[in-house]
C-alpha positions in Angstrom: 2.9 2.5 -0.8 -0.5 3.8 0.2 0.9 7.3 0.7 2.4 7.4 -2.8 -0.7 6.1 -4.4 -2.8 8.6 -2.5 -0.5 11.4 -3.6 -0.9 10.3 -7.2 -4.7 10.3 -6.8 -4.7 13.7 -5.1 -2.4 15.1 -7.8 -4.6 14.0 -10.6 -7.8 14.6 -8.6 -8.8 17.9 -10.3 -8.3 16.4 -13.7 -10.2 13.2 -12.8 -13.0 15.3 -11.4 -13.1 17.5 -14.5 -13.8 14.5 -16.8 -17.3 13.6 -15.5 -18.2 17.3 -14.9 -21.3 17.9 -17.0 -22.9 21.2 -18.0 -26.1 22.3 -16.3 -27.4 22.7 -12.9 -26.7 19.1 -11.8 -23.3 18.8 -13.5 -21.6 18.7 -10.1 -23.2 15.4 -9.1 -20.7 13.1 -10.8 -17.8 15.1 -9.2 -19.5 14.7 -5.8 -19.8 11.0 -6.4 -16.1 10.7 -7.3 -15.2 12.6 -4.1 -17.5 10.4 -2.0 -15.9 7.3 -3.4 -12.4 8.6 -2.5 -13.6 9.4 1.0 -15.1 5.9 1.4 -11.8 4.3 0.3 -9.9 6.4 2.8 -12.4 5.6 5.6 -12.2 1.9 4.9 -8.4 2.0 4.9 -8.3 3.9 8.2 -10.9 1.5 9.8 -8.9 -1.6 8.9 -5.4 -0.2 9.6 -3.6 -1.1 12.8 -2.9 1.7 15.4 0.8 1.9 16.1 0.9 5.1 18.2 2.4 3.6 21.4 4.0 0.6 19.8 7.8 0.5 20.0 9.6 0.6 16.7 11.3 -2.8 17.5 7.9 -4.5 17.6 6.9 -3.0 14.3 10.1 -4.0 12.5 10.3 -7.5 14.3 8.3 -9.5 11.8 10.2 -8.0 8.8 13.6 -8.8 10.4 12.5 -12.3 11.3 11.4 -13.0 7.8 14.6 -11.6 6.4 16.8 -13.6 8.7 14.8 -16.8 7.8 15.4 -16.1 4.1 19.1 -15.6 4.7 19.2 -18.9 6.6 17.5 -20.8 3.8 19.9 -19.3 1.2 22.9 -20.2 3.3 21.6 -23.7 3.8 21.1 -24.2 0.1 24.5 -22.8 -0.7 26.2 -25.0 1.9 24.4 -28.1 0.6 25.9 -27.4 -2.8 22.7 -26.4 -4.5 22.6 -23.4 -6.8 21.4 -20.4 -4.9 18.0 -19.1 -6.1 17.3 -15.4 -6.5 15.9 -13.8 -3.4 12.6 -13.2 -5.1 12.0 -17.0 -5.4 12.7 -17.8 -1.8 9.6 -18.8 0.3 
């Protein structure tokens, strides 16, 4: 998701930077502020992200698979109990 949003921002970056561009000697300052804000967002994202370089793929996928299995168990239990099954988006 972050990659896709980043690509959208990068794709529209020149247009977004052109909007605050002002004429004159200091017209570049708003563009520099925009670029700095983008770099700060990227730096904060990198700082708070988890390093997964040497983590086996099984450990990365484990929490997702456990949650999916739990949702399937809940759905099966509701169906077996005779309750109407809820859509997957409403399961806890």
